[in-house]
C-alpha positions as CSV (number, residue, x, y, z in Angstrom):
1,M,0.1,-0.1,-0.1
2,P,1.3,3.3,-0.8
3,T,1.2,5.2,2.5
4,F,3.3,7.9,1.5
5,L,0.5,9.3,-0.5
6,P,-2.3,9.1,1.4
7,E,-4.6,10.8,-1.3
8,V,-4.5,7.8,-3.2
9,L,-5.6,5.2,-0.3
10,P,-7.2,2.8,-0.5
11,A,-5.2,1.1,-3.0
12,V,-2.4,-1.4,-3.4
13,E,0.7,-0.8,-5.7
14,V,2.1,-2.6,-8.0
15,G,5.1,-2.0,-8.7
16,W,8.8,-3.6,-9.3
17,W,12.5,-3.1,-8.7
18,L,15.1,-4.5,-10.5
19,G,19.0,-4.5,-10.8
20,R,20.2,-2.8,-14.2
21,S,21.3,-6.0,-15.3
22,H,17.7,-7.6,-15.9
23,W,16.4,-4.3,-17.2
24,G,15.0,-5.2,-21.0
25,Q,14.3,-8.4,-20.1
26,G,10.5,-8.4,-20.1
27,L,10.7,-9.4,-16.5
28,A,9.1,-6.5,-15.0
29,T,6.1,-6.5,-17.5
30,E,5.8,-10.5,-16.7
31,A,5.9,-10.1,-13.1
32,A,3.7,-6.8,-13.4
33,V,1.2,-8.6,-15.3
34,A,1.1,-11.9,-13.0
35,A,0.4,-9.8,-10.0
36,V,-2.7,-7.7,-11.7
37,R,-4.0,-10.9,-12.8
38,F,-3.7,-12.2,-8.9
39,W,-5.0,-8.8,-7.5
40,F,-8.3,-9.1,-9.3
41,E,-8.6,-12.4,-10.1
42,E,-7.6,-14.4,-7.1
43,R,-8.3,-11.3,-4.3
44,G,-11.0,-9.3,-5.9
45,L,-9.5,-6.1,-5.7
46,E,-11.4,-3.3,-7.0
47,R,-8.9,-1.1,-8.0
48,I,-4.8,-1.4,-8.5
49,V,-2.2,2.1,-8.6
50,S,1.3,2.0,-9.9
51,I,3.6,5.1,-9.4
52,T,6.2,6.1,-11.1
53,Q,9.0,9.5,-11.0
54,V,8.0,11.7,-13.8
55,G,10.5,11.1,-16.7
56,N,11.0,7.5,-16.0
57,D,9.7,6.2,-19.4
58,A,10.7,2.5,-19.0
59,S,8.1,2.4,-16.2
60,E,5.5,3.8,-17.8
61,R,5.8,1.5,-20.6
62,I,5.1,-1.1,-18.3
63,M,1.7,0.8,-17.2
64,T,0.9,1.1,-20.6
65,K,1.4,-2.4,-21.2
66,L,-1.2,-3.4,-18.2
67,E,-3.3,-0.8,-19.4
68,T,-3.2,1.9,-16.5
69,H,-4.0,5.0,-17.0
70,P,-2.6,8.2,-15.1
71,V,-5.0,10.0,-12.8
72,R,-2.6,12.6,-11.0
73,E,1.0,14.1,-10.5
74,T,1.9,14.6,-6.9
75,V,5.1,14.9,-4.9
76,N,5.8,11.9,-3.0
77,P,6.5,13.4,0.6
78,T,9.3,11.1,1.5
79,C,11.9,12.2,-1.5
80,G,10.2,15.6,-3.1
81,R,10.4,14.2,-6.1
82,R,7.1,14.5,-8.7
83,V,5.4,11.2,-9.3
84,R,2.7,9.9,-11.6
85,V,0.0,7.8,-10.5
86,F,-1.4,5.2,-12.7
87,E,-4.9,3.6,-12.0
88,L,-6.5,0.5,-13.3
89,S,-10.2,-0.4,-12.2
90,S,-11.6,-3.9,-12.1
91,D,-14.1,-3.0,-14.4
92,Q,-11.5,-1.7,-16.7
93,Y,-9.7,-5.1,-16.5
94,V,-12.2,-7.5,-17.1
95,T,-13.1,-5.5,-20.1
96,T,-9.6,-5.1,-21.4
97,T,-8.3,-8.7,-20.4
98,H,-11.3,-11.1,-21.2
């Protein structure tokens, strides 16, 4: 849960951190797709969010593949950096995947 951004709560965040040597292999996308499937199909969540620093184009490409859409930009209070929040609802997930 992204407790550092209370304005997006309640929410479960789907995110990824990979060592540089693992970038560009599709691992983050594969894991993110599996996580989204789990949260919606197994746990019945109504929505998920994904948060990235503004300018992190690689993460935004993954978010696009997940079919999330941007809903806000804000500042991460823990580091002062601008972040973009993306969202996907269970209704949108069902529509785009089935």
